[in-house]
N, C-alpha and C positions, 0 to 999 in steps of 0.2 A: 919685468912685466908687472903691470898693475892689473887688478881685477875689480869688477863692479858687481854689486848685488842689484839685480834689476827686477822690479815688480811688473809683471806682464799685464797689459790692459786686456785681460780676458776674464770677464766677470762670471766666474764660476767658483763654487765652493770646493770643487775638486782640486784646485790649485791652491796650495797653502804657502804663504810667504814669498820670498824673492828667490831668483835663480842667479847663479854666478856666471859671468862672462869675462873674457879677457879683453883688455883695452889695448888696441893697436897703438904703437908709438906715435903715429901721426894724429891720433885723437886724444892723446893724454891730457892736453890742455882743455879740451872741451867736455870730456866725460867726467863730470863732477856730480856731486849729490844734487838732486833736483832737476837735472837735465833729462830731456825726453830723447830716447834712442830707438833705433831700429835693430832688432836682433832676429836670429833664426831660432824658431821653436817648433819642434815636431814637424820638420820638413816644410815649414812655411814661414814667411816673414811676419813679425808681430811688433807692435809698439810696446815700449816699456818705459819705466821711470827709475832712475838710479837712486837707490835709497842708502847706499854705503859704498865706499871704495876701500881697497886693501892692497898691500904689497904681497900678501901671502896667498897662495892658491887655495881653493876649497879643499877641505879635509878629504882624504881618501881618493882624490882624483888627480891623475897625472896632468901636469900643466899643458902638455901638447893636445890633450883631449878636450880642453875647455874651448868652446866656440867663442869667436871674437864678436865684439860689437860692430855691426855693419856700418852704422851711420848715426850722426847726431842730428836730430830733427828740430830741437828747440833748446835754447839755453836754459840755465837753471832757473826754476821758478820757486824753489823752496830750499831750505838748508837742513843740516843734520837734525836740529831740534824739531823742526816740523815733520821730518821723516819719522822720528820716534813717536810723535803724537799721532801720526797717521797709522802707524803699526799698532799703537794702543787702541785707536778707534776701531780698527778691523777686528781686534780681539773682543773689545767691549761690546760692540754692536753687531757682532755676528755677520760681518759682510766681507766680501773679497777685498784684499789689500788695495787693488786698483781703484775701487769705489771710494775708499777712504782717502786716497791721494788726490782724486779729481778736484775736490774743493780748493786745494792749494795751487792749482794750475792757473796759468794766465787766462783771463777772460777771453772767450772765443776759441780757445784751442780745442780742436776736435780729435777724436781717436783715429779716424781713418787717414790713410796716407795714399797719395796718388803720384804718378809720374807721367810725363809727356810721352816718353818712349822707353824702350828697354835699356838704352844707354844713359838716359837722364837720371839724376839722383831722385830719390823719393822725397816728397814734400808733404808736410803735415797740413791738413786742412784747417782753415780758420774762418771765422765770420767777419772778414775784413777788419780784424782787430789790431792791426799794427799801428805804429805811431804815424801821425800825420804832420808833415813839415810844411808850413805855409811859406810862400815866396814873398819876401819883403824887398821893396825898392827904395833906395836913398840916393840923393845927389852926391857926387864926388866933388872935390875942390875945383876940378877942371870945368864944372858946369857954369862957373861965373864967366868964363871966356868963350863958351860954346854958343854959336848962333845957328839955330836950325835953318834949313832951307826954307824959302818962301812957301813952298807947297807942303812942308812938313807940319801941318796944323796939329796933328795928334801929338807929335813930339813936343811942341810948344805947350800944349795943354797938360801933358804929363809933367813937364818941368815946372810949370806954374803950380800944379797940385803938390809936387814934392817939395816945393820951397816952404810949405807949411810943416814939413817934417816927413819922416819915413812912413810909407803906407804899404799895406798888402797889395800885391799885384791883382788879386781877385777883386778888391775894393775899387782899385783904379779902373778895372775892366767894367765894373758895374756902372760907373759914372761916365767913363770915356770910352765910346765904342772903338775897338781896335787898339786899346792901350797895351795889350800884351805884346803885340808885334812892335809897337813903338818903344816899349821898354827894352826889348831884345836889341833893337837897332841902337839905342842909346848906350846899352851895356857894351856893345862891340866897340863903340867910340870912346869908352871910358868915362862917359858922362854920368852914368848911373851904375851903382853897385847893387847887385841882387844877392841877397843872402837867404838862407833857410832857417826858420825858427820853429821850434816845436809848438804845435797848436793844440790846445786843450779843448775837447768837445764838450758841449752841454753844461757850461758853467752858468746856471741860471741863478738870478738873484730873486729875492722875495721882498714884498712890501709888508710882511707881517710885523706888527708892532712888537710881538713877543719874541721876534727873532733877533734880539739884541740882549747883551748881558752886561749892563752897566755895573761897575764894581760897587758893592754896597759900602757904606761908611764903616760899618762894623759887622762882624759875624755874630750870630746868636751863640749862646752857650752850647746848645746842641750841635751846631755846625763846627765849633772849635773842638769839641770832644771827638766828633767824627773824624775831623781832619787829623787830629793827633793819633787816633787809632790807625788811620790809613798810612800815615808816615811811619809808624812803628812796623806795620806789616811790610811796607816797601823796603825799609832798612833791613829787615830780617832776611829778605831775598830767598824765601823758601816756599813761596806759593801760599802764604797765609791768606785767609779770607776775612773780610769785614762786612757784616750785614748792616747797612744804614737803614734802620727802621724808623722812618720819619712820616708823620702825618702828611696828607696831601697839602701842598703849598708851604712846606716847612723849609724849602730852600736846598733840596738835595742837589740840584744842578749846580748851585754855587759851590757846594762842597766838591763836586767833581772838577769844576774849573780850577779851583784853588789847588787841589791835589795834583792835577795835570801840570800846572805851572811849576810845582816843586819837582815833579818827575822830569820835566823838560830841562830844568836847571841842573838836575843831577845827571843829565846825559841820556835819559830814557825816554821812550815814547809812550803812547797810550792807545788802546783799543776801546772804543765806546760803542756799545750795542743798545739800540732802541727797539721796542717790540713791534712798532707799526711804521710802515712807510710814510703814513700821513704825518708822523712826527719829525721826519728828517729835515724838512725845510726849516721848521722852528729850531730844532736842535742844532743843525749845521750853522744857521745864522748866528746863534748864540756863541758857538765855539769859534766861528770865524771872526766875530767881533772881538774876541779875546786873543786868538792865535793867528789870525790872518791866513796867509797862503800855506801855512804848515798843516792845514786840515784837508784831508782827502775824504771822499764820500763813496760808499759802496753799497748798492742795493739793487734789487731785481728790476726796478722800473727804469734804470738807465739802459741806454742802448749798449750793445757789445763794445763799440768803439769808445763810448764814454766810460764804461767800466774799465776798459784797458788803460785809458789815460790816467784814471785815478789810481789804479793798481800800480802802474808804472811810476807814478809820483812817489808811492811808498817804497817800491823796490829800489829806486835811485837815491832814496834818502832825503828827497826834497820835502816830503810830507812826513811828519812824525806823530800826527794825531789822526786816527782813522775813526770815522763815524759812520754807522750804517746798521742794517738789519743783521740777522745772525751770520750771514755769509762774510761779513766784515771781519769775523774772528780769524779767517784764514789769510788775511792780507800779509804780504811779505815784509812785515815789520820786524827787523832783527833785534833791535834793542828795546825790548818791551819792559817798561817799568810798572805800568798799571793796566789792568783789564777791568773795565767798568761795565756792568750789566744793569741798565735802568729798567725798572718795573720787572724785576727778576722773576716774579711769580707767573708771568704770562706764558700761556701754552704755545704761543707763536714761536717761542725759542726751541720747540721740539720740531725737528725736521720730519716730514711725513713721507719722504722717499729716501731710498738708500743713498748714502749711509744715514740711518735713522738716529742721528745723534741728538743729544740735548746740549744746547749751547752752554748752559751753566756747568755741566760736567766736563765738556771739552775745555772750557775756559779754565776750570780748576786744574786740569791736567797741564794745559799750556802754561799756566802761571807757575806751576812747580818746575816745568822744564826750563822756563826762561828766568826763574828767580824773580818773578814779579809778584805784585800784590793783586788779589782779586777783590773787587768792590761790588757788592750787590746792593741795589737800592730799591726800596718799595715801601708804600704805605700799607700794603697787605702782603707781607712776605709769605712765601710758600711754606707749607708745613715741613717739607724736607729741610729747608734752610734753617728754620727755627729749631728743629730737632738737632741738627748738627751743631748749632751754636749752644744749645743746652748741654750737649755732650762735651763741647770744647775742642774736639778734634775729629777729623774725618780723613781717612786715607793718608795719614802722615802729615797733614797740614793743620794748623791751628785755625779754628773758626770762632769769631767773636761777634757780638751784637752791640750796636750803639743806638740808643734811642734819641729821636729828635721830636719831642712832643709838642713844640710850639711853632706857630707861624711868625715870620719876621714882621716888624713894624706894628705889632699889636693886633694884626688881623686874627679873627676868630673862626673856628669851624662853623659851617652852616647849620641852621636848625633843620632837623629832618622830621617829616610827618609821614607816617605810614597810613595809607588809605585802604580800607577793606572794601574791595569792589563788590563783594557779595552784598554788603550792606547798601552800597550805592544802587545795586540792581533791585533789591527789595524796596528801596525808597522810590523807585520809578526811573532811575537813571539808566539810559540806554546808549549814551554817548561813549566814544572812545576815551573822552576826558571826564574825570570826576569833577564834581562841583568845586572842591578846593583847588584843583589844578586850573580850572577855567578862571576862577577868581584871581589866582596868582598870575596867570598869563595876562589878564587885563591890567593888573597892577604894573607889570613890566612895561606894557605898552604906554600906560599913563606916565610913567617915570622916564620913558624913552631909554630903557635898558635892554639887555639881551638875555635870551634863554636858550637852554640846551635841552632837547627831548630825546631820550634814548628808547629805542625799540629794537631788540636784537633779532629782527626778522624783516628781510627785505620783501618787496613785492606789494601788491594791493591787499591780498588776503592770503591766509595760510593755505587754504584749499577751497575747492568747490565741492558741495555735497548735494546729491539729489534729495529733495524733500519727500519724494514718493517712495523710493526704494532704498535710500540710504547709501547709494554708491558714491565712493570718493575716488575719482579718477587717479590712477597711478601711472607712473612712467612704464611703458611696455618693456623697457630695457633694464630698469632698476626697481628694487622693492622700496620705492619712495613715492609718497603722495606728491602730486604736481602742485606747484604754487601758481596762483593766479595773478597776472600782471595786467591791470586795467589799461595802463598806457601801452598801446599796441594790441590790446585784447588777445592775450596769449597765455597758454600754459607754459611753464618753464620747469624743467627738472634741475634742481640745484645740485644734483650729484653728477650727472653726465653732461649737462649743459644744453640738451636738446630743447627745442621749443615747438609748440603747435598752436595754430590760431584757434580761438574759442571766444564765445561771448556768454556772459552770465545773465541769469534772470534779472530784469524782466525783458531783455531783448528777445523778440519773437523767433530769432533763428537758433536760440539755445536748445540743445537736445542732450539728454543724459545718454552716455554711451552704453548703458546697461538696459534701460527700459524705454528710452526715447522721450521721457517726460521733459517738458520745458522748464520745470522747476529746479534747475541746477543753479543754486545760489551760493554766494560767497560767505565763508565763515572765517573767523579769525581776523587779525589785523596785521597789516604790513606797513612799511615806511611810506609807500605811495599813498595809501589811504590816509595816514596821519597827515601827510603833506596837504592832501586835498581838503581835509576837514579843518586844518589850521587856516588855510587860505580863506575858507568860508567863515570861520569864527572871528578872525582878526581883521581890523580895519585896513584900508589901503595905506600904503606907506610903511608897512611892516614887512620886511623881506623874509620869506620862508625859504630856507636852503636845505636840500636833502643830500645826505652824504652816506652812500652805501656802496655795495659792490657793483651796482648797475650804473651809478653816476660817476664812479671813479675809475672806470676801465681805461680811459684815455691817459696817455702819458701826461704827467703834470696836473691831472684833475684834482688830486688831493689839495695841492698847493693853491690852485685857482679858487676852489670852493672856500677854503679857509681864509684866503685874502678877501673874498667877497664878504664873508661874515665879519671879518675884522674891520673892513672899511664902512660897513653899514652903520647908520645912526641907531636904528632899532631893528633887531632881527631875531629870528628863531632858527636854530640849527637842529634839524631832525636827522638822526642817524643810527647806525648799528654800533657795535662795540668799538669800532675804530675811532669814535669820538669820545670814548669813555676815559682815556688815560693821556696824561702828558700835556694836553692842550692848556694854554695859559692865556685867558682873556679876562682882564680885570673887570670889564663891563658886564660879565655874566653874573647875574644875581639870582637866577632861578634855574634849577635842574629838575626835570620831570622824568620819571621812569614810567612808561606807558603800561608795561606788563612785566613785572619783576619775576614772573614764574616761568618764562620761556625755557630756561635751562634747568630749572629746579627738579623736574621729574624725569629727566633723561636717565636711561639705564647706565649710569656711570657713577662710580664711587666718588668722583671729584665734582659732581654736579653742585652740591651745596657750597663747596669751597669756591668754585668758579662764580656762582651767583653772588656770594658775599664779596669776593674781590671786585666784581664788576660794579656792584652797587656802591661800595665804598669809594672806588676810583671815580665813578661818574659824579658822585656827591661832591667830591673834592674839586670839581670844576667851578663850583659856585662860591662867591664871596672871596675871591682871591685878591680883590682890590680893597679900597677903603670902605666900600658899602657892604653891609651884611648880606649873607646868602641864605637861600631857602631851598630845600630839597623836598619834593613830594614823590613818594614811592607808591605806585598803585599795584596791589597784589590781591590774590584770592587766598593767600596763606600768611596772614599777618602775624600769626603766632610762631612761625618758624624761627629758630635761633638766628639765622642769617639776617632776617628782617629786624629782629629785636636788637641785634648787635649794631647794625647800621644806624638805627634810630637813636641808640644811646651813645654812639661813638665809642663802644666798649667791645674790643675784639674778644675778650675772654668769654663773653656770653656765647659766641659762636664756637670758639676753640674748645672749650671744655666739653661740649656735647659732641663735637665732631671727632676729637681725638679719642674719646671713649668708644665711639662706633668703629673707628679705624682700628684701634687696638684689638677690639673683640673679633673683628673679621680678618685681622692680619693684612691690612692694606697699608701702603706708604703713609707716613714715614717709617712704619714698623716692619716693612718688607720692601722688596722690589717686585714689580709686576711686569711680566713680559707677555706679549700677545703674538702668537704665531698664526698667521692667516694663510690658509690653503685655498686657492681658487683656480677655476677652470670652467670650460663650457659643459663638460659632462658631469652631472651630479654624482653618478656612480663612481667615476674615477676620483672626484674630489673627496667623497666619503671614504673611499679605500685609502687614499694617501693620508688623509687627516687621522684616520684610525691608526695607521701604521706609525705615524709620527708621534701620536700621543703614547702609544705603547713603548716606543723607543725611549721617549723622555722618562716615562715612569720606571723603566728598567734601569736607566742611568741614575736616576734620583734615589731609587730604592726607598729606604725608610729614614733618610737623612732628616735631622731635626730642622724645622723651619721651612721645609720645602713642601709644596702642594701643587698638584697638577689638576686643573679643572677642564672638563670637556673630554672629547670634542663636542661642539655644538654649532648650530647655525649662527652666523653673525647677525646682529640687529639689522644691518643692511645685507640681507641674505643674497641679493643679486644686484650687481653693478655692471652696467654696460654688457648685459647678457652673460655675465660670468657668475657662476655659483660660488658662494663664499662660506667657508666654515673655519672655526678657529679653536685654538687651545690656549688657555691661560696658565702661566707658570708663576707661582709665588716662591720667593726665596729670601733668605736673610739680607739685610740692607747692604752688607759689604761683600756678599757672595759674588763670584765671577761666573755669571750665567751665560755670557756670550759664547764662549768656546763650546760649552755643553750643547746649546741649541744649534750652533752651526754644525757640529759634528753629527748630531741626530738628523738634521736636514740633509746633510751630504750623504749620510748612510742610506737614505731612501733611493739614491741613484736618480738618474734622469727618467722622468715620466712624461710622456708626450702630452702636451696641452696643459700641464699642471705647473703653477708657479707657487713658491713658498716665500712669504715675507716674514722675516723675524724682526719684531719690534721690541727691543729691550727698553725698560722703563717707559712703557706705553702710555700715551696720553689719549689716544683714540681707541676705544674698545668696541666701536660699533662697525 
């Protein structure tokens, strides 16, 4: 008798680890690691995932008392290595094991099971995510001698169409009415052979000029050094990490491509992560131009069926290079030689829902498990990665850093000008655009070039404020000021997504919700307003394209907007941070940052680092071709180290000041910070639960060196969707295992009606 360890899909911290079940002889071939099974648990049927199998019964339990696996619901989606990574994720990120396993499952697989009747087998629910086989028709040799009846006009039309070659039956039916029945009749006579071929959904092409990767005549010295370091890490096969620290436009992508070629030649595959979905069309185009059909794409904007097709290409071994957002990390690629994380500093690699993993940390663990090399690339590496490279080792793996300080083909970094908007205001400037930015934009138009303008805030204005009583309308369901969108004349809450119709002054229908005054006017600047003012400032023939969360909601919108920008002779791209990294347009000679201060004063210890990263990244979009680039940064805090570092292209100006502050306050990279959020509808219950949790953590921590518990306190967003939120911050040493401690403290509180507890280890969102 064989036995299986099954992780039950019951998301509660009260259940730890997997449970053992016997494998009936008739299911031995199907109950393997990674398969989804139906088992009996606590007198009811439950879904579970096999994480291990064994010939030995569980310790201390008689074999006849071990319950059997009832049914196999889905074939294996992951292997033993992935199961071990999932178990590590559950411990590291304080989540139930089933939540750590779900990212590894086939796209569209649901937890619930149904059956048509009591006698019918249970079936796992899916979102129509199975494979699709298209019917193809082709003429057989007997078609040359076959003469259709005089009245069989459809058969004659089908035969004539198929003489050009095999076609899908669906295509024949679209051009020849009734073709399907004619094909069936011809098939019965042996004139036509119908076969089924696997059809891949959603294989969109792109016209982006940057979506190709012509092989350079020679690599730069920096690229050759980076490639040698990656080869050494891959040959070591122990999960070593290489940080490719290259200035924007230094050719990091070419290093990735060359490293993947060598990995494929050695029999390994590659996982490549990009931080923004907007980058996938460009990145996938480059990789497919080099590796063809061996590239699979995985990201959230694909439909369930499209994701399944790409996932299945990887599982079957037909695709050995996987490109996508952070979820691509869990693709079923068995022979992994390289894991590449581009723009590794990006906060989008941190998952904001359970399991709240960080892709960099899971990738490091996966690389150790698979014996692969981890490659991190960025022009602005995270402070955590820099510190690990300085130390040389982290969690048993070697970490090294390679610099790429030059751009290929003699291209130079752009000239950066920091404009003090306070001085502009004192000089009479009231426009969104400073005088230097206006002059630079006019120069771009005269030379028929392109520009990129960054403003990290969508909408027309940040908020409306009554000029008589000072009221700033807030969302009635969240503690968030409402953003004004002039297109559609509405308030929008960017926390819960609700909208309300409203008109701003001087419209006569405007009324303050507090005092009734009509002087409810717009304050602040959003991307809609920048787009409108640009259209008024620039002459006809200059295309203004806005790219933010509002204009990219539709599927494929990112790609269509970038293709418009790429195809235009002279254009300005206005957008939020999604345009700040990775985009490669040689015609862009000007980058403008409308307000560099939008993130700088947030109550977040990473605010300065995020500001520096964003500015340095967006500055790198300029001057990537043969023409020199210019960057104009508008700010009210021109003396901040982040501004001075960007202006001088000297990271040390920012790093020295930032690291000193982090060390003094014991923040990463000198510690780990976990954020435990307690929320519910009753403020009293939330306060009681949060107080009890904080007391439990303090009791467990005691006086251990390097540990600190802060709070409880109200979250910055103290109310979201009518739920009160309070939190506790826990600091611990960089290599401490905090996940198990926090999970056990949360589980020790027991179930409290209406209360949810979210444990976020290595938190990036403290609000």
